[in-house]
N, CA, C and O atoms as CSV, one atom per row, in Angstrom:
chain,resi,resn,atom,element,x,y,z
A,1,UNK,N,N,0.835,-0.952,0.069
A,1,UNK,CA,C,-0.205,-0.057,-0.329
A,1,UNK,C,C,0.783,1.462,0.083
A,1,UNK,O,O,1.424,1.829,1.067
A,2,UNK,N,N,0.522,1.935,-1.038
A,2,UNK,CA,C,1.118,3.424,-1.000
A,2,UNK,C,C,0.899,4.230,0.426
A,2,UNK,O,O,-0.265,4.457,0.757
A,3,UNK,N,N,2.267,4.791,1.514
A,3,UNK,CA,C,1.942,5.336,2.569
A,3,UNK,C,C,1.481,7.119,2.049
A,3,UNK,O,O,2.099,7.728,1.176
A,4,UNK,N,N,0.428,7.623,2.730
A,4,UNK,CA,C,0.072,8.857,2.370
A,4,UNK,C,C,0.814,9.974,3.713
A,4,UNK,O,O,1.417,9.639,4.733
A,5,UNK,N,N,0.524,11.130,3.281
A,5,UNK,CA,C,1.084,12.154,4.505
A,5,UNK,C,C,0.455,13.456,4.173
A,5,UNK,O,O,0.255,13.919,3.050
A,6,UNK,N,N,0.128,14.057,5.517
A,6,UNK,CA,C,-0.813,15.521,4.896
A,6,UNK,C,C,0.434,15.936,5.992
A,6,UNK,O,O,0.799,15.354,7.013
A,7,UNK,N,N,1.037,17.456,5.212
A,7,UNK,CA,C,1.933,18.388,5.757
A,7,UNK,C,C,1.266,19.704,6.343
A,7,UNK,O,O,1.080,20.632,5.556
A,8,UNK,N,N,0.924,19.835,7.571
A,8,UNK,CA,C,-0.004,20.947,7.861
A,8,UNK,C,C,0.905,22.288,8.586
A,8,UNK,O,O,1.897,22.108,9.293
A,9,UNK,N,N,0.463,23.335,8.318
A,9,UNK,CA,C,1.243,24.504,9.347
A,9,UNK,C,C,-0.105,25.669,9.141
A,9,UNK,O,O,-0.984,25.298,8.363
A,10,UNK,N,N,-0.254,26.812,9.696
A,10,UNK,CA,C,-1.412,27.425,9.463
A,10,UNK,C,C,-1.513,27.819,8.434
A,10,UNK,O,O,-2.409,27.413,7.694
A,11,UNK,N,N,-0.460,28.907,7.989
A,11,UNK,CA,C,-1.468,29.316,6.334
A,11,UNK,C,C,-1.129,28.383,5.366
A,11,UNK,O,O,-1.809,28.546,4.353
A,12,UNK,N,N,-0.339,27.468,5.289
A,12,UNK,CA,C,-0.388,26.547,3.772
A,12,UNK,C,C,0.095,27.524,3.054
A,12,UNK,O,O,-0.417,27.485,1.935
A,13,UNK,N,N,1.173,28.767,3.218
A,13,UNK,CA,C,1.860,28.798,2.223
A,13,UNK,C,C,3.086,29.174,1.953
A,13,UNK,O,O,3.612,29.879,1.092
A,14,UNK,N,N,3.643,28.212,3.381
A,14,UNK,CA,C,5.398,27.988,3.089
A,14,UNK,C,C,5.762,26.779,3.715
A,14,UNK,O,O,6.049,25.730,3.138
A,15,UNK,N,N,5.728,27.034,5.214
A,15,UNK,CA,C,6.359,25.624,5.922
A,15,UNK,C,C,5.840,24.537,4.884
A,15,UNK,O,O,6.753,24.136,4.162
A,16,UNK,N,N,4.457,23.891,4.598
A,16,UNK,CA,C,3.687,22.900,4.750
A,16,UNK,C,C,4.066,22.349,3.580
A,16,UNK,O,O,4.378,21.186,3.326
A,17,UNK,N,N,3.979,23.727,2.589
A,17,UNK,CA,C,4.058,23.578,1.302
A,17,UNK,C,C,5.650,23.116,0.569
A,17,UNK,O,O,5.976,22.315,-0.308
A,18,UNK,N,N,6.293,23.956,1.331
A,18,UNK,CA,C,7.492,23.108,1.194
A,18,UNK,C,C,7.893,21.892,1.551
A,18,UNK,O,O,8.576,21.142,0.855
A,19,UNK,N,N,7.483,21.676,2.631
A,19,UNK,CA,C,7.443,19.780,3.025
A,19,UNK,C,C,6.794,19.103,1.810
A,19,UNK,O,O,7.315,18.040,1.471
A,20,UNK,N,N,5.987,19.438,1.263
A,20,UNK,CA,C,5.002,18.972,0.576
A,20,UNK,C,C,6.119,18.423,-0.804
A,20,UNK,O,O,6.482,17.309,-1.182
A,21,UNK,N,N,6.402,19.810,-1.264
A,21,UNK,CA,C,6.841,19.724,-2.611
A,21,UNK,C,C,8.296,19.244,-2.164
A,21,UNK,O,O,8.758,18.667,-3.148
A,22,UNK,N,N,8.894,19.229,-1.496
A,22,UNK,CA,C,9.991,18.291,-1.169
A,22,UNK,C,C,9.920,16.728,-0.936
A,22,UNK,O,O,10.899,15.984,-1.001
A,23,UNK,N,N,8.984,16.444,-0.733
A,23,UNK,CA,C,8.411,15.205,-0.355
A,23,UNK,C,C,7.810,14.492,-1.911
A,23,UNK,O,O,7.398,13.361,-2.166
A,24,UNK,N,N,7.885,15.028,-2.282
A,24,UNK,CA,C,6.935,15.143,-3.762
A,24,UNK,C,C,8.361,14.740,-4.867
A,24,UNK,O,O,8.338,14.063,-5.895
A,25,UNK,N,N,9.393,15.350,-4.285
A,25,UNK,CA,C,10.700,15.203,-5.042
A,25,UNK,C,C,11.499,14.345,-4.763
A,25,UNK,O,O,12.576,14.165,-5.330
A,26,UNK,N,N,11.082,13.767,-3.916
A,26,UNK,CA,C,11.904,12.904,-3.038
A,26,UNK,C,C,11.610,11.325,-3.460
A,26,UNK,O,O,12.443,10.472,-3.765
A,27,UNK,N,N,10.050,11.192,-3.378
A,27,UNK,CA,C,9.106,10.078,-3.473
A,27,UNK,C,C,8.540,9.640,-4.791
A,27,UNK,O,O,8.452,8.518,-5.291
A,28,UNK,N,N,8.127,11.000,-5.284
A,28,UNK,CA,C,7.845,10.806,-6.707
A,28,UNK,C,C,6.291,10.438,-6.235
A,28,UNK,O,O,5.679,11.142,-5.432
A,29,UNK,N,N,5.760,9.284,-6.821
A,29,UNK,CA,C,4.388,8.894,-6.565
A,29,UNK,C,C,4.580,7.623,-5.661
A,29,UNK,O,O,3.559,6.943,-5.559
A,30,UNK,N,N,5.420,7.277,-5.148
A,30,UNK,CA,C,5.991,6.553,-4.305
A,30,UNK,C,C,5.111,6.499,-2.808
A,30,UNK,O,O,5.017,5.556,-2.021
A,31,UNK,N,N,4.433,8.050,-2.722
A,31,UNK,CA,C,3.953,8.325,-1.034
A,31,UNK,C,C,3.409,9.455,-1.832
A,31,UNK,O,O,3.972,10.236,-2.598
A,32,UNK,N,N,1.941,9.321,-1.388
A,32,UNK,CA,C,0.832,10.085,-1.882
A,32,UNK,C,C,1.161,11.502,-0.244
A,32,UNK,O,O,1.143,11.352,0.977
A,33,UNK,N,N,1.413,12.713,-1.143
A,33,UNK,CA,C,1.472,13.959,-0.519
A,33,UNK,C,C,-0.037,14.975,-0.644
A,33,UNK,O,O,-0.828,15.056,-1.583
A,34,UNK,N,N,-0.039,15.419,0.214
A,34,UNK,CA,C,-0.918,16.480,0.225
A,34,UNK,C,C,-0.675,17.815,1.562
A,34,UNK,O,O,-0.597,17.283,2.669
A,35,UNK,N,N,-0.581,19.009,1.602
A,35,UNK,CA,C,-0.785,19.882,2.218
A,35,UNK,C,C,-1.737,20.593,2.809
A,35,UNK,O,O,-2.660,20.645,1.996
A,36,UNK,N,N,-2.136,21.390,4.142
A,36,UNK,CA,C,-3.065,22.217,4.013
A,36,UNK,C,C,-2.346,23.310,5.250
A,36,UNK,O,O,-1.218,23.380,5.739
A,37,UNK,N,N,-3.665,24.113,5.458
A,37,UNK,CA,C,-3.669,24.842,6.480
A,37,UNK,C,C,-4.641,25.029,7.256
A,37,UNK,O,O,-5.784,24.864,6.831
A,38,UNK,N,N,-4.376,25.464,8.731
A,38,UNK,CA,C,-5.289,25.662,9.805
A,38,UNK,C,C,-5.801,26.838,9.617
A,38,UNK,O,O,-6.964,26.770,9.221
A,39,UNK,N,N,-5.367,27.968,9.753
A,39,UNK,CA,C,-5.624,29.118,8.990
A,39,UNK,C,C,-5.349,29.920,7.679
A,39,UNK,O,O,-4.929,31.067,7.524
A,40,UNK,N,N,-5.796,28.756,6.596
A,40,UNK,CA,C,-4.990,29.660,5.044
A,40,UNK,C,C,-5.270,30.692,4.794
A,40,UNK,O,O,-6.337,31.288,4.941
A,41,UNK,N,N,-4.136,31.059,4.309
A,41,UNK,CA,C,-3.768,32.298,3.032
A,41,UNK,C,C,-3.850,32.359,2.116
A,41,UNK,O,O,-4.364,31.384,1.567
A,42,UNK,N,N,-3.491,33.333,1.393
A,42,UNK,CA,C,-4.070,33.691,0.072
A,42,UNK,C,C,-3.480,33.215,-1.018
A,42,UNK,O,O,-4.073,33.021,-2.079
A,43,UNK,N,N,-1.758,32.907,-0.731
A,43,UNK,CA,C,-0.794,32.320,-1.371
A,43,UNK,C,C,0.306,32.225,-1.286
A,43,UNK,O,O,0.918,32.887,-0.448
A,44,UNK,N,N,0.932,31.358,-2.135
A,44,UNK,CA,C,2.486,30.744,-1.631
A,44,UNK,C,C,3.355,31.971,-1.442
A,44,UNK,O,O,3.530,32.935,-2.188
A,45,UNK,N,N,3.906,31.652,-0.126
A,45,UNK,CA,C,4.837,32.479,0.451
A,45,UNK,C,C,6.364,32.765,-0.935
A,45,UNK,O,O,7.330,32.005,-0.995
A,46,UNK,N,N,6.221,33.691,-1.632
A,46,UNK,CA,C,7.279,33.846,-2.646
A,46,UNK,C,C,8.950,33.703,-2.450
A,46,UNK,O,O,9.796,33.476,-3.315
A,47,UNK,N,N,9.109,33.906,-1.088
A,47,UNK,CA,C,10.581,33.546,-0.654
A,47,UNK,C,C,10.438,32.001,-0.471
A,47,UNK,O,O,11.530,31.511,-0.182
A,48,UNK,N,N,9.356,31.010,-0.555
A,48,UNK,CA,C,9.425,29.730,-0.047
A,48,UNK,C,C,9.306,29.360,-1.444
A,48,UNK,O,O,9.995,28.399,-1.785
A,49,UNK,N,N,8.723,29.803,-2.155
A,49,UNK,CA,C,8.955,29.330,-3.427
A,49,UNK,C,C,10.364,29.525,-4.223
A,49,UNK,O,O,10.810,28.654,-4.969
A,50,UNK,N,N,10.873,30.501,-4.031
A,50,UNK,CA,C,12.106,31.067,-4.648
A,50,UNK,C,C,13.313,30.084,-3.949
A,50,UNK,O,O,14.217,29.588,-4.623
A,51,UNK,N,N,13.183,29.914,-2.647
A,51,UNK,CA,C,14.248,28.671,-2.203
A,51,UNK,C,C,13.992,27.453,-2.752
A,51,UNK,O,O,14.750,26.966,-3.591
A,52,UNK,N,N,13.167,26.995,-2.435
A,52,UNK,CA,C,12.580,25.886,-3.139
A,52,UNK,C,C,13.052,25.914,-4.935
A,52,UNK,O,O,13.469,24.809,-5.283
A,53,UNK,N,N,13.050,26.489,-5.555
A,53,UNK,CA,C,13.587,26.297,-6.993
A,53,UNK,C,C,14.191,26.186,-7.211
A,53,UNK,O,O,14.468,25.530,-8.216
A,54,UNK,N,N,15.286,26.955,-6.156
A,54,UNK,CA,C,16.754,26.426,-6.177
A,54,UNK,C,C,17.434,25.698,-6.014
A,54,UNK,O,O,18.651,25.857,-6.114
A,55,UNK,N,N,16.636,24.235,-5.582
A,55,UNK,CA,C,16.680,23.376,-5.337
A,55,UNK,C,C,15.958,22.491,-5.982
A,55,UNK,O,O,15.758,21.436,-5.381
A,56,UNK,N,N,15.226,22.690,-7.688
A,56,UNK,CA,C,14.447,22.023,-8.134
A,56,UNK,C,C,13.078,21.404,-7.898
A,56,UNK,O,O,12.473,20.455,-8.396
A,57,UNK,N,N,12.764,22.493,-6.745
A,57,UNK,CA,C,11.251,22.120,-6.809
A,57,UNK,C,C,10.176,23.511,-6.760
A,57,UNK,O,O,10.208,24.510,-6.042
A,58,UNK,N,N,9.260,23.108,-7.816
A,58,UNK,CA,C,8.579,24.043,-8.156
A,58,UNK,C,C,7.045,24.022,-7.387
A,58,UNK,O,O,6.296,23.045,-7.373
A,59,UNK,N,N,6.804,25.191,-6.829
A,59,UNK,CA,C,5.036,25.206,-5.869
A,59,UNK,C,C,4.453,26.324,-6.144
A,59,UNK,O,O,3.776,27.056,-5.422
A,60,UNK,N,N,4.883,26.454,-7.692
A,60,UNK,CA,C,4.866,28.071,-7.911
A,60,UNK,C,C,2.661,28.039,-8.008
A,60,UNK,O,O,1.951,29.031,-7.842
A,61,UNK,N,N,2.226,26.781,-8.274
A,61,UNK,CA,C,0.816,26.705,-8.880
A,61,UNK,C,C,0.081,25.710,-7.355
A,61,UNK,O,O,-0.806,24.867,-7.219
A,62,UNK,N,N,0.720,26.174,-6.759
A,62,UNK,CA,C,-0.162,25.405,-5.505
A,62,UNK,C,C,-0.797,26.772,-4.741
A,62,UNK,O,O,-0.309,27.900,-4.687
A,63,UNK,N,N,-1.911,26.325,-4.239
A,63,UNK,CA,C,-2.468,27.604,-3.291
A,63,UNK,C,C,-3.035,27.062,-1.992
A,63,UNK,O,O,-3.501,25.923,-2.020
A,64,UNK,N,N,-3.049,27.743,-0.868
A,64,UNK,CA,C,-3.348,27.427,0.151
A,64,UNK,C,C,-4.890,26.886,0.256
A,64,UNK,O,O,-5.906,27.243,-0.339
A,65,UNK,N,N,-4.688,25.999,1.134
A,65,UNK,CA,C,-5.905,25.319,1.376
A,65,UNK,C,C,-6.383,24.725,3.094
A,65,UNK,O,O,-5.643,24.533,4.059
A,66,UNK,N,N,-7.553,24.589,3.001
A,66,UNK,CA,C,-8.021,24.196,4.415
A,66,UNK,C,C,-7.617,22.624,4.297
A,66,UNK,O,O,-7.143,21.963,3.373
A,67,UNK,N,N,-8.012,22.301,5.656
A,67,UNK,CA,C,-7.786,21.130,5.982
A,67,UNK,C,C,-9.226,20.504,5.477
A,67,UNK,O,O,-10.272,21.051,5.825
A,68,UNK,N,N,-9.229,19.459,4.731
A,68,UNK,CA,C,-10.154,18.321,4.144
A,68,UNK,C,C,-10.497,17.529,5.468
A,68,UNK,O,O,-9.544,16.906,5.938
A,69,UNK,N,N,-11.790,17.439,6.202
A,69,UNK,CA,C,-11.859,16.260,7.094
A,69,UNK,C,C,-11.592,14.850,6.310
A,69,UNK,O,O,-10.649,14.140,6.658
A,70,UNK,N,N,-12.149,14.607,5.620
A,70,UNK,CA,C,-11.769,13.639,4.975
A,70,UNK,C,C,-10.812,12.967,4.891
A,70,UNK,O,O,-10.387,11.932,5.404
A,71,UNK,N,N,-10.399,13.932,3.916
A,71,UNK,CA,C,-8.713,13.403,4.089
A,71,UNK,C,C,-8.342,13.072,5.489
A,71,UNK,O,O,-7.981,11.928,5.762
A,72,UNK,N,N,-8.414,14.096,6.485
A,72,UNK,CA,C,-7.717,13.926,7.325
A,72,UNK,C,C,-8.020,12.415,8.322
A,72,UNK,O,O,-7.366,12.021,9.289
A,73,UNK,N,N,-8.855,11.984,7.884
A,73,UNK,CA,C,-8.908,10.445,8.231
A,73,UNK,C,C,-8.376,9.229,7.668
A,73,UNK,O,O,-8.082,8.154,8.192
A,74,UNK,N,N,-8.312,9.718,6.271
A,74,UNK,CA,C,-7.513,8.614,5.136
A,74,UNK,C,C,-6.268,8.881,5.142
A,74,UNK,O,O,-5.698,8.180,4.306
A,75,UNK,N,N,-5.454,9.679,5.780
A,75,UNK,CA,C,-4.201,9.895,5.109
A,75,UNK,C,C,-3.672,8.941,6.690
A,75,UNK,O,O,-4.446,8.723,7.622
A,76,UNK,N,N,-2.208,8.498,6.650
A,76,UNK,CA,C,-1.573,7.816,7.681
A,76,UNK,C,C,-0.930,8.520,8.598
A,76,UNK,O,O,-0.840,8.134,9.764
A,77,UNK,N,N,-0.374,9.722,8.124
A,77,UNK,CA,C,0.488,10.433,8.913
A,77,UNK,C,C,0.225,11.598,8.856
A,77,UNK,O,O,0.085,11.944,7.683
A,78,UNK,N,N,0.040,12.656,9.793
A,78,UNK,CA,C,-0.327,13.776,9.750
A,78,UNK,C,C,1.122,14.557,10.331
A,78,UNK,O,O,1.806,14.153,11.271
A,79,UNK,N,N,1.346,15.637,9.593
A,79,UNK,CA,C,3.019,15.908,10.377
A,79,UNK,C,C,2.499,17.921,10.181
A,79,UNK,O,O,2.041,18.610,9.269
A,80,UNK,N,N,2.990,18.194,11.847
A,80,UNK,CA,C,2.307,19.281,12.081
A,80,UNK,C,C,3.975,20.306,11.761
A,80,UNK,O,O,5.049,20.066,12.313
A,81,UNK,N,N,3.765,21.187,10.952
A,81,UNK,CA,C,5.501,22.396,10.965
A,81,UNK,C,C,5.069,23.395,12.186
A,81,UNK,O,O,3.973,23.933,12.350
A,82,UNK,N,N,6.071,23.476,12.878
A,82,UNK,CA,C,5.798,24.501,13.716
A,82,UNK,C,C,5.214,24.716,14.883
A,82,UNK,O,O,4.403,23.839,15.182
A,83,UNK,N,N,5.335,25.542,15.617
A,83,UNK,CA,C,4.049,25.434,17.026
A,83,UNK,C,C,2.963,25.416,17.217
A,83,UNK,O,O,2.257,24.819,18.029
A,84,UNK,N,N,2.716,26.356,16.151
A,84,UNK,CA,C,1.728,26.863,16.048
A,84,UNK,C,C,0.221,26.251,15.556
A,84,UNK,O,O,-0.782,26.529,16.214
A,85,UNK,N,N,0.151,25.457,14.430
A,85,UNK,CA,C,-0.590,24.718,13.890
A,85,UNK,C,C,-1.095,23.737,14.991
A,85,UNK,O,O,-0.523,22.953,15.748
A,86,UNK,N,N,-1.983,23.980,14.847
A,86,UNK,CA,C,-2.648,22.563,15.989
A,86,UNK,C,C,-3.682,21.663,15.431
A,86,UNK,O,O,-4.651,22.414,15.316
A,87,UNK,N,N,-4.080,20.362,14.970
A,87,UNK,CA,C,-4.717,19.511,14.480
A,87,UNK,C,C,-4.961,18.518,15.141
A,87,UNK,O,O,-4.059,17.924,15.731
A,88,UNK,N,N,-6.724,17.974,15.199
A,88,UNK,CA,C,-7.126,17.027,16.189
A,88,UNK,C,C,-7.161,16.050,14.785
A,88,UNK,O,O,-7.746,16.192,13.711
A,89,UNK,N,N,-6.393,15.157,15.232
A,89,UNK,CA,C,-6.742,13.329,14.251
A,89,UNK,C,C,-7.483,12.370,14.462
A,89,UNK,O,O,-7.709,12.175,15.656
A,90,UNK,N,N,-8.005,11.613,13.680
A,90,UNK,CA,C,-8.312,10.640,14.255
A,90,UNK,C,C,-7.714,9.670,14.860
A,90,UNK,O,O,-6.525,9.546,14.567
A,91,UNK,N,N,-8.274,8.715,15.839
A,91,UNK,CA,C,-7.747,7.724,16.666
A,91,UNK,C,C,-6.743,7.163,15.503
A,91,UNK,O,O,-5.565,7.476,15.675
A,92,UNK,N,N,-7.052,6.346,14.296
A,92,UNK,CA,C,-6.090,5.654,13.794
A,92,UNK,C,C,-5.264,6.371,12.861
A,92,UNK,O,O,-4.654,5.714,12.017
A,93,UNK,N,N,-5.149,7.679,12.890
A,93,UNK,CA,C,-3.989,8.302,12.122
A,93,UNK,C,C,-2.855,8.876,12.966
A,93,UNK,O,O,-2.974,9.183,14.152
A,94,UNK,N,N,-1.921,8.972,12.355
A,94,UNK,CA,C,-0.490,9.110,13.498
A,94,UNK,C,C,-0.290,10.896,13.340
A,94,UNK,O,O,-0.651,11.476,12.317
A,95,UNK,N,N,0.304,11.582,14.459
A,95,UNK,CA,C,-0.019,12.791,14.094
A,95,UNK,C,C,1.182,13.007,14.957
A,95,UNK,O,O,1.216,12.747,16.160
A,96,UNK,N,N,2.608,13.724,13.937
A,96,UNK,CA,C,3.893,14.076,14.562
A,96,UNK,C,C,3.825,15.572,14.509
A,96,UNK,O,O,2.879,16.117,13.940
A,97,UNK,N,N,4.954,16.383,15.175
A,97,UNK,CA,C,5.285,17.857,15.187
A,97,UNK,C,C,6.403,17.658,15.048
A,97,UNK,O,O,7.058,16.822,15.671
A,98,UNK,N,N,6.961,18.703,13.857
A,98,UNK,CA,C,8.280,18.974,13.538
A,98,UNK,C,C,8.254,20.435,13.858
A,98,UNK,O,O,7.522,21.317,13.409
A,99,UNK,N,N,9.594,20.508,15.079
A,99,UNK,CA,C,9.396,22.206,15.478
A,99,UNK,C,C,10.066,22.404,14.497
A,99,UNK,O,O,11.230,22.139,14.797
A,100,UNK,N,N,9.978,22.789,13.276
A,100,UNK,CA,C,11.010,23.479,12.757
A,100,UNK,C,C,11.837,24.721,13.330
A,100,UNK,O,O,11.360,25.549,14.106
A,101,UNK,N,N,13.173,24.731,12.828
A,101,UNK,CA,C,13.711,26.087,13.166
A,101,UNK,C,C,13.437,27.656,12.500
A,101,UNK,O,O,13.278,28.002,11.330
A,102,UNK,N,N,13.453,28.342,13.613
A,102,UNK,CA,C,12.822,29.643,12.996
A,102,UNK,C,C,13.804,30.610,13.597
A,102,UNK,O,O,14.002,31.064,14.724
A,103,UNK,N,N,14.452,30.777,12.163
A,103,UNK,CA,C,15.935,31.784,12.470
A,103,UNK,C,C,15.726,33.257,12.692
A,103,UNK,O,O,16.618,33.954,13.174
A,104,UNK,N,N,14.481,33.762,12.320
A,104,UNK,CA,C,13.914,35.115,12.587
A,104,UNK,C,C,14.045,35.180,14.448
A,104,UNK,O,O,14.496,36.243,14.875
A,105,UNK,N,N,13.723,34.251,15.362
A,105,UNK,CA,C,14.325,34.466,16.227
A,105,UNK,C,C,15.545,34.704,16.745
A,105,UNK,O,O,15.840,34.962,17.912
A,106,UNK,N,N,16.474,34.564,15.462
A,106,UNK,CA,C,17.945,34.792,15.745
A,106,UNK,C,C,18.197,36.408,15.072
A,106,UNK,O,O,19.333,36.881,15.094
A,107,UNK,N,N,17.499,36.877,14.717
A,107,UNK,CA,C,17.363,37.746,14.391
A,107,UNK,C,C,17.615,37.774,12.631
A,107,UNK,O,O,18.003,38.776,12.030
A,108,UNK,N,N,17.284,36.373,11.950
A,108,UNK,CA,C,17.543,36.100,10.128
A,108,UNK,C,C,16.473,36.957,10.252
A,108,UNK,O,O,15.925,37.363,11.276
A,109,UNK,N,N,16.108,37.311,8.469
A,109,UNK,CA,C,14.678,37.094,8.088
A,109,UNK,C,C,15.589,37.006,6.299
A,109,UNK,O,O,16.740,36.812,5.908
A,110,UNK,N,N,14.000,37.329,5.560
A,110,UNK,CA,C,14.243,37.476,4.386
A,110,UNK,C,C,14.909,35.697,3.753
A,110,UNK,O,O,14.916,34.626,4.360
A,111,UNK,N,N,15.353,36.003,2.465
A,111,UNK,CA,C,15.637,35.034,1.858
A,111,UNK,C,C,16.494,34.248,2.616
A,111,UNK,O,O,16.249,33.056,2.805
A,112,UNK,N,N,17.651,34.899,3.150
A,112,UNK,CA,C,18.572,33.727,4.123
A,112,UNK,C,C,17.765,33.012,5.297
A,112,UNK,O,O,17.998,31.858,5.654
A,113,UNK,N,N,16.953,33.695,5.761
A,113,UNK,CA,C,16.106,33.083,7.055
A,113,UNK,C,C,14.978,32.011,6.367
A,113,UNK,O,O,14.432,31.202,7.117
A,114,UNK,N,N,14.621,32.029,4.809
A,114,UNK,CA,C,14.006,30.757,4.195
A,114,UNK,C,C,15.207,29.836,3.831
A,114,UNK,O,O,15.157,28.781,4.463
A,115,UNK,N,N,15.906,29.902,3.279
A,115,UNK,CA,C,16.700,29.343,2.873
A,115,UNK,C,C,17.295,28.039,4.327
A,115,UNK,O,O,17.421,26.815,4.290
A,116,UNK,N,N,17.521,29.025,5.416
A,116,UNK,CA,C,17.962,28.140,6.552
A,116,UNK,C,C,16.469,27.033,6.909
A,116,UNK,O,O,16.448,25.957,7.508
A,117,UNK,N,N,15.452,27.731,6.340
A,117,UNK,CA,C,13.949,26.945,6.891
A,117,UNK,C,C,13.758,25.657,6.014
A,117,UNK,O,O,13.522,24.520,6.422
A,118,UNK,N,N,13.931,26.137,4.566
A,118,UNK,CA,C,14.079,25.085,3.758
A,118,UNK,C,C,14.790,23.779,3.850
A,118,UNK,O,O,14.395,22.632,3.641
A,119,UNK,N,N,16.337,24.418,4.346
A,119,UNK,CA,C,17.390,23.117,4.797
A,119,UNK,C,C,17.097,22.517,6.097
A,119,UNK,O,O,17.619,21.429,6.339
A,120,UNK,N,N,16.336,23.065,6.977
A,120,UNK,CA,C,15.981,21.935,8.013
A,120,UNK,C,C,14.686,21.013,7.656
A,120,UNK,O,O,14.426,19.891,8.090
A,121,UNK,N,N,13.912,21.855,6.689
A,121,UNK,CA,C,12.481,20.910,6.374
A,121,UNK,C,C,13.010,19.553,5.625
A,121,UNK,O,O,12.483,18.443,5.711
A,122,UNK,N,N,14.274,19.930,4.807
A,122,UNK,CA,C,14.455,19.201,3.787
A,122,UNK,C,C,15.205,17.689,4.633
A,122,UNK,O,O,14.894,16.510,4.461
A,123,UNK,N,N,16.012,18.138,5.338
A,123,UNK,CA,C,16.480,17.154,6.186
A,123,UNK,C,C,15.486,16.153,6.793
A,123,UNK,O,O,15.598,14.939,6.628
A,124,UNK,N,N,14.496,16.739,7.512
A,124,UNK,CA,C,13.382,15.974,7.806
A,124,UNK,C,C,12.728,15.389,6.738
A,124,UNK,O,O,12.585,14.174,6.603
A,125,UNK,N,N,12.326,16.247,5.969
A,125,UNK,CA,C,11.778,14.931,4.559
A,125,UNK,C,C,12.469,13.744,4.181
A,125,UNK,O,O,11.935,12.742,3.707
A,126,UNK,N,N,13.601,13.894,4.399
A,126,UNK,CA,C,14.560,13.255,4.050
A,126,UNK,C,C,14.416,11.783,4.729
A,126,UNK,O,O,14.141,10.682,4.254
A,127,UNK,N,N,14.772,12.309,6.265
A,127,UNK,CA,C,14.344,11.262,7.335
A,127,UNK,C,C,13.082,10.340,7.551
A,127,UNK,O,O,12.887,9.251,8.091
A,128,UNK,N,N,12.124,11.502,6.718
A,128,UNK,CA,C,10.692,10.504,6.367
A,128,UNK,C,C,10.739,9.888,5.485
A,128,UNK,O,O,10.207,8.806,5.731
A,129,UNK,N,N,11.169,9.956,4.306
A,129,UNK,CA,C,11.309,9.770,3.365
A,129,UNK,C,C,12.055,8.138,3.421
A,129,UNK,O,O,11.674,7.124,2.835
A,130,UNK,N,N,13.003,8.281,4.162
A,130,UNK,CA,C,13.912,6.890,4.294
A,130,UNK,C,C,13.220,6.010,5.429
A,130,UNK,O,O,13.889,5.010,5.690
A,131,UNK,N,N,11.991,6.140,6.205
A,131,UNK,CA,C,11.735,5.636,7.034
A,131,UNK,C,C,10.369,5.027,6.117
A,131,UNK,O,O,10.187,3.809,6.121
A,132,UNK,N,N,9.527,5.835,5.421
A,132,UNK,CA,C,8.010,5.246,4.516
A,132,UNK,C,C,8.379,4.537,3.598
A,132,UNK,O,O,7.631,3.808,2.946
A,133,UNK,N,N,10.130,4.720,3.359
A,133,UNK,CA,C,9.968,3.831,1.488
A,133,UNK,C,C,11.562,3.568,2.270
A,133,UNK,O,O,12.379,4.487,2.322
A,134,UNK,N,N,11.848,2.199,2.849
A,134,UNK,CA,C,12.713,1.605,2.735
A,134,UNK,C,C,13.797,1.494,1.737
A,134,UNK,O,O,13.455,1.783,0.590
A,135,UNK,N,N,15.010,1.145,1.910
A,135,UNK,CA,C,15.666,1.297,0.695
A,135,UNK,C,C,15.129,-0.426,-0.342
A,135,UNK,O,O,15.566,-0.771,-1.440
A,136,UNK,N,N,14.570,-0.823,0.133
A,136,UNK,CA,C,14.519,-2.011,-1.333
A,136,UNK,C,C,13.083,-0.877,-2.001
A,136,UNK,O,O,12.949,-0.599,-3.192
A,137,UNK,N,N,12.378,-0.502,-1.133
A,137,UNK,CA,C,11.267,0.213,-1.917
A,137,UNK,C,C,11.698,1.710,-3.055
A,137,UNK,O,O,10.822,2.204,-3.765
A,138,UNK,N,N,12.610,2.051,-3.048
A,138,UNK,CA,C,13.437,3.075,-3.470
A,138,UNK,C,C,13.110,3.802,-4.952
A,138,UNK,O,O,13.824,4.717,-5.362
């Protein structure tokens, strides 16, 4: 069975979109990937899109979307990114939180901040990819 994951942040304009794009690149169609926000914004964060483009991932056609309750019950894993996104998941669904790096707390902003966020999320996605798809299935 193909594993499925839903990445969630508050606005679904940055971190969760980045995680979804990076997982799609890593796993292709071997993992079903979704993203959503607890309070979706109106557009993709341009710096998020720019930093992903630097590593060959295009999220410019994505749009922020709310959590679909039906989808929430259908995925194997829900990953929240950051401390703010709170999601109630059905008992059968695994929930994990990635307390992602927040460079702005150290005074780092703009494109430099977003590259650090991207690199943190990339490392987490790679570890999850290895967990979901053992080497024999990649």
